[in-house]
Each structure stands twice: as C-alpha cells, then as structure tokens.
C-alpha positions, 0 to 999 in steps of 0.5 A: 396409926401409920397408914400401913398399920390401919386394920380395915377389919378393926371396928375400933380403929375404923370408928376413930378414923371415921370420927376424925375424917367424916367432916373433912372437905377433902375426904368428902370430895374424894368420896363423892368424885371417886365413888358416888358420882361415877355410879349415880351420874352419867359422868363425863370429863367435859361438859358443855354448858351455857347460861341464858345470857350466852344462849340468847346473846350473839355468842352462839347465834347471830339471829334469834327468833324468840327467847323463852323463859321466866321474865327477867331483867337478866336477858342478854344485852342484845335483846330488848328489855323484858316488859312485864304485864301490869300486875305480874309481880303481884300475881306471883306473890299472891300464888306464893303466899296463898294457903291453897297453894303452899303451907309452912310447917316445922320439920324435925331435924331428921327430915328427908325428901321421902318423909315429906 
C-alpha cells in the first residue's frame, strides 16, 4: 500500500506490516531511540565516558595515588604491571565451578529474567 493509504485501524493491514517490518534493523533502531529509550532512560545528547585505561593513565590526571578494580593485565601503560597473588587464578576458577556457588540448568526458549 502507498503510505498515505495505510489504515492504522485495519488489523489485517497492521498484521501484514508488522510481519514485514518487525525484524528490520532500521525499524527496531527507530522504535528504540524514538520511543523506548527516551521514556526509560535519562537520555542525553552528549555523554562523558572513559575506560579504565583512560582514567588510570596520564590523559586525565598527572598523578594517581591508587587504581582499584579487577586485577588485569589491561592496566594503563603508565602503571606498573599487575602482580597476582599465587593461586588467584585457581581460586577464581574454583568459585566459578563450585556447585555451592553456581549451577547449570536448561532453560525453556521462553525464559525471562523474572522467571529465573
């Protein structure tokens, strides 16, 4: 149908259009940015952000007294290398595979965060 002939009250037309457009990335993006995000987020045109590399490096601050976060070799180049305590990797793997901490189960294809 030409756009000016689409009848929003015609359920049959709406169903056809829905099936044609529901998985189109441009339509999804438009819907999210024009309807969902402005109503559900404090939406701003400009946002300031920085990674741990930038915050911990010389870009923002000439002097740092400390840098907190998950031990990682992705520290800013200006900081000394991260020194793990002996056995840290094994402890993390132990916790992540411990049945008292986590478990695996098969979910239905219609699961949601609330159903868990």
